[in-house]
N, C-alpha and C positions, 0 to 999 in steps of 0.2 A: 581651592584645595578640598573643601568639604564635598563638592560635587564628584571629584575623582574617587573619594572613599565611598560615597553613597551608591554609585553605579554598580560596582561589583556586588554589593549587598543586595541590590535589586535583582541582579542576574541569578543569584543563588535562590531567590524566592520563587522563581518560575516553576511551573509544574513539570513533572518528570516526563510527560508525554505532550509534546507541542503539536498543534495542528492549525491549519488555515481556517479563517472564518468560513462558516458553512456555505455561503453563497459563492465564494471564490472557488471552493472545492467543487461545488455543483457545476459551475461553468467549465472548469477544467475536465471534469468527468464527461460532460456532454461532448467535449471536443476530442475525446479519445478516438484514435483512428482504428484501433483494434480492440474488440471486446469479445472474449472467449471464456469458456468454462473448462477447467481441467480436472481430471480425477487422478487418484494415486499421487497426491502432491508429496514431494520430498523437499526438504529445506536444508540447505547448507549454511552454516554461520561462519563469518569471517571476523577479523578484527574491526574495531571502530564502528560497531553496530551495523554492519553490512551483511545482508543475507542474499541467497539466491534460491528461488523456488523453481521447481521443474515438475512437469506432469504431462499427461496426454490430453490433447484437446478432444472434448466430447460434444461441445456446442460452439458454434460460431454465430455470434449475434451481430457483429459488425467487422468489416475489414477482410483482408485477403489472408485466409488461413484455411486449412482443411482438417476435418474431423480425422483423428488418428495420428495427426502430426504432433511431434513433441514441441513443447514450449518451455523456455527458460527465461526468467526475468530477475533482474537484480533489484533489491529494494532495501530501504532502511528498516532495521528491526531493533527491538530493544532486548539485547542480550544480557546486559548488566543493569538492572533497575537502579543501582546506586549511582550510575553515571548521570550527571546532569544533562538534560536534553534541551537545547536552546534552538529556536528557529521555527519556521513554518513547515515542518515536515511531520508526517504521521509515521510513527514507529510501530510497525506491526509486531504481534507476538508470534515468533517463528514456530513455537510448539503448537499453538492453536491452529495455525495454517496447516501444519503437517498432519494434525489429527482430523481435519475437516474431510467430509465425504467428497466435497468438490470445492474448488476455489474459482471465483469469478475474477478475471484479470483484465483490467482496463489499461491499455498501453497508449501513451500519447504519441504524437507525430515525431517526437524526439527519440522514441524507442525506449523510454523509461516508463515505469508504472505511473499512471496518470495522477494528477492532483497531489503531487509531492508525496506519494505513498498511499493515498486514500483509495487508490484503484485496486485494492485487494480485498475481496469479500469472501469470508469463509461461509460455506453452505453445507447443509446436511446432505444434499444430493443435487445433481444438475437440474436446471430448470429450463423450460421451453422459452421463457422470456428473460430479458435482462433483469437480474434480481435487485440491482441497485435502484433505490428510490431517491429522487432529489429531495433535499431539505427545503430548498427555495423554488418557487415556481417562476 
């Protein structure tokens, strides 16, 4: 009986922004089938901390895409910081992504943002190389 009461209390103590261990995220980022950078990012927010980012591809670093093509990707975002976030997902800040000069987008073979959401990187401007740097070697 004590165990059932203690488990919900532990869940409430989890941080508001969950993420995967660094080496797991790195492996998933390395496996991304599409890596592009977009400019003029716009972000739509939906219920349940779901967002969609859109922009124009200006750099293709990996995969089948063309410069000038539009890209839209759905990702988990933190719309309401008061909501508890539980699990191995990275919740990106939609406002920070929308303000970025460019966004690097890593898409996995499943069509979703790679590494459970870690595959979105806000940049000041597009880069000639992949901006993401692995934490683990």
